[in-house]
C-alpha positions as CSV (number, residue, x, y, z in Angstrom):
1,M,10.9,-5.4,-9.3
2,E,14.0,-7.3,-10.4
3,Y,15.4,-9.5,-7.6
4,T,19.1,-10.3,-7.1
5,F,20.7,-12.9,-4.9
6,L,21.1,-10.3,-2.1
7,S,17.6,-8.7,-2.4
8,A,16.0,-12.2,-2.5
9,T,18.0,-13.3,0.6
10,V,17.0,-10.1,2.5
11,L,13.3,-10.6,1.4
12,L,13.3,-14.3,2.5
13,I,14.9,-13.4,5.9
14,L,12.3,-10.7,6.4
15,I,9.5,-13.1,5.5
16,T,10.7,-16.0,7.6
17,D,11.3,-13.5,10.4
18,P,13.7,-15.4,12.7
19,L,13.8,-12.6,15.3
20,G,10.0,-12.3,15.3
21,N,9.7,-16.1,15.7
22,I,11.9,-16.2,18.8
23,P,9.0,-15.9,21.2
24,I,7.0,-18.7,19.3
25,F,10.0,-21.0,19.4
26,I,10.8,-20.3,23.1
27,S,7.1,-21.0,24.0
28,C,7.0,-24.2,21.9
29,L,10.3,-25.5,23.3
30,R,9.5,-24.8,26.9
31,G,8.3,-28.4,27.5
32,V,11.3,-29.9,25.6
33,A,14.4,-31.0,27.5
34,P,17.2,-28.4,27.1
35,R,19.6,-30.9,25.5
36,R,16.9,-31.7,22.8
37,R,16.1,-28.0,21.9
38,A,18.9,-27.5,19.4
39,I,18.1,-30.7,17.7
40,V,14.4,-29.8,17.5
41,V,15.2,-26.3,16.1
42,L,17.6,-27.8,13.4
43,R,14.9,-30.4,12.5
44,E,12.2,-27.9,12.1
45,V,14.4,-25.5,10.1
46,A,15.4,-28.5,7.8
47,I,11.7,-29.4,7.3
48,A,10.9,-25.8,6.4
49,F,13.9,-25.7,4.0
50,A,12.7,-28.9,2.3
51,I,9.2,-27.6,1.9
52,L,10.3,-24.2,0.5
53,L,12.8,-25.9,-1.8
54,V,10.1,-28.2,-3.2
55,F,7.8,-25.2,-3.8
56,M,10.7,-23.3,-5.3
57,V,11.7,-26.1,-7.8
58,L,8.2,-27.3,-8.6
59,G,6.1,-24.2,-8.0
60,D,6.2,-23.0,-11.6
61,R,4.9,-26.3,-12.9
62,F,2.2,-26.3,-10.2
63,L,1.1,-22.8,-11.3
64,R,0.9,-23.9,-14.9
65,M,-1.0,-27.1,-13.9
66,M,-3.5,-25.0,-12.0
67,S,-3.7,-22.4,-14.8
68,L,-2.5,-19.7,-12.4
69,T,-0.7,-16.6,-13.8
70,D,2.3,-14.8,-12.4
71,Q,0.0,-11.8,-11.8
72,S,-2.4,-13.8,-9.6
73,L,0.5,-15.1,-7.6
74,R,2.0,-11.7,-7.1
75,I,-1.3,-10.2,-6.0
76,G,-2.3,-13.2,-3.9
77,G,1.1,-13.5,-2.3
78,G,1.1,-9.7,-1.6
79,I,-2.3,-9.9,0.1
80,V,-1.2,-12.8,2.4
81,L,2.1,-11.1,3.2
82,F,0.3,-7.8,3.9
83,L,-2.1,-9.6,6.4
84,I,0.9,-11.3,8.2
85,A,2.8,-8.0,8.2
86,L,-0.1,-6.2,9.8
87,R,-0.1,-8.7,12.7
88,M,3.6,-7.9,13.1
89,V,3.0,-4.2,13.2
90,F,-0.1,-4.5,15.4
91,P,0.6,-7.6,17.6
92,H,-2.2,-10.1,18.1
93,P,-2.6,-12.1,21.3
94,D,-2.3,-15.3,19.3
95,G,0.8,-14.2,17.4
96,P,1.3,-13.5,13.7
97,F,-0.2,-16.9,12.7
98,G,-3.1,-17.1,15.1
99,G,-2.4,-20.7,16.2
100,D,-2.3,-22.0,19.7
101,V,0.9,-23.4,21.2
102,R,0.7,-26.9,22.7
103,G,3.0,-28.6,25.1
104,G,5.3,-31.5,24.3
105,E,7.9,-31.7,21.4
106,P,6.6,-29.9,18.4
107,L,6.8,-31.5,14.9
108,I,6.3,-29.6,11.7
109,V,3.4,-27.5,13.2
110,P,3.6,-24.7,14.3
111,L,7.4,-24.2,13.9
112,A,8.3,-25.5,10.4
113,I,4.8,-24.5,9.2
114,P,3.6,-21.8,9.4
115,A,6.3,-20.0,11.5
116,L,9.1,-20.5,8.9
117,A,7.4,-21.9,5.7
118,G,4.2,-20.0,5.9
119,P,1.9,-18.9,3.1
120,S,3.9,-15.7,2.3
121,A,7.2,-17.6,2.2
122,L,5.7,-20.3,-0.1
123,A,4.3,-17.6,-2.4
124,T,7.6,-15.7,-2.4
125,V,9.7,-18.7,-3.5
126,M,7.3,-19.5,-6.2
127,L,7.2,-15.8,-7.3
128,L,11.1,-15.7,-7.5
129,T,11.2,-18.8,-9.8
130,S,8.3,-17.7,-11.9
131,Q,9.8,-14.3,-12.5
132,A,13.4,-15.6,-13.3
133,P,13.5,-19.4,-13.7
134,G,17.0,-19.0,-15.2
135,K,18.3,-17.9,-11.8
136,M,17.3,-21.1,-9.9
137,L,20.8,-21.6,-8.4
138,E,20.7,-18.0,-7.1
139,W,17.3,-18.5,-5.5
140,I,18.4,-21.9,-3.9
141,G,21.5,-20.1,-2.6
142,A,19.3,-17.3,-1.1
143,L,17.0,-19.8,0.5
144,T,20.0,-21.8,1.9
145,V,21.5,-18.6,3.4
146,T,18.1,-17.7,4.9
147,M,17.7,-21.0,6.5
148,I,21.2,-20.9,8.0
149,V,20.4,-17.5,9.5
150,C,17.1,-18.8,10.9
151,A,18.9,-21.8,12.4
152,I,21.6,-19.7,14.1
153,V,19.1,-17.1,15.4
154,L,16.6,-19.7,16.7
155,M,19.3,-21.8,18.3
156,L,20.4,-18.7,20.2
157,S,16.8,-17.6,20.8
158,E,16.9,-17.6,24.6
159,R,20.2,-15.7,24.8
160,I,19.0,-13.2,22.2
161,E,15.7,-12.5,24.0
162,A,17.6,-12.1,27.3
163,W,20.2,-9.8,25.7
164,L,17.8,-7.6,23.7
165,G,14.9,-7.6,26.1
166,E,11.2,-7.8,25.4
167,R,10.8,-4.1,24.3
168,A,13.7,-4.3,21.8
169,M,12.3,-7.5,20.4
170,M,8.9,-5.9,19.9
171,A,10.5,-2.9,18.2
172,F,12.4,-5.2,15.8
173,E,9.2,-7.1,15.1
174,R,7.3,-4.0,14.2
175,L,10.1,-2.5,12.1
176,M,10.3,-5.8,10.1
177,G,6.5,-5.8,9.8
178,L,6.6,-2.2,8.4
179,V,9.2,-3.2,5.8
180,L,7.1,-6.2,4.9
181,V,4.0,-4.0,4.4
182,A,5.9,-2.0,1.9
183,I,7.2,-5.1,0.1
184,S,3.7,-6.6,0.0
185,V,2.2,-3.4,-1.5
186,E,5.0,-3.4,-4.1
187,M,4.2,-7.1,-4.9
188,M,0.5,-6.3,-5.4
189,L,1.2,-3.1,-7.5
190,G,3.6,-5.2,-9.6
191,G,0.9,-7.8,-10.2
192,I,-1.7,-5.1,-11.1
193,R,0.7,-3.3,-13.4
194,S,1.6,-6.6,-15.2
195,F,-2.1,-7.5,-15.5
196,V,-3.0,-4.0,-17.0
197,N,-0.1,-4.3,-19.5
198,H,-1.4,-7.6,-20.7
199,L,-4.9,-6.4,-21.4
């Protein structure tokens, strides 16, 4: 599958899942003073952006250093994405990442990692650059737009949840999970096809 700036942006937004992360952020920020919440959200989004950017820029070198192929990344990333997507379609009591939420002001875990910069997001940014390293500026642009969307949605998380309601949020989450299941299967099939063609 050939990715463009638009398709890469949509894919990254689906994977980082800002709407699906609203309940996690609200729960984690419950113990944070209201005036600090926007700052915490922006900080966590910035940390996630920095981590994803590092993996995007250096991911290809890391793969070569570890002697990992594009095919293994596609299949492995597809499997991880599939498992996370299944938790979105069939909600788990612990949420899509299975972690517990502690009180106090969160730092890096669980909001930046794994809520935004989770295994599937890291695998996807590496996959984008390994498939088309010449489009690096497009991928950085797609990641930047994705993080801006995440920041806006998550800063308005309490209002969005109140406006949409719990059932609509659950429906959105399952719909995005279903789309991600299809994308993950396509990633795995692409990896398998590429592997068979190289035999």
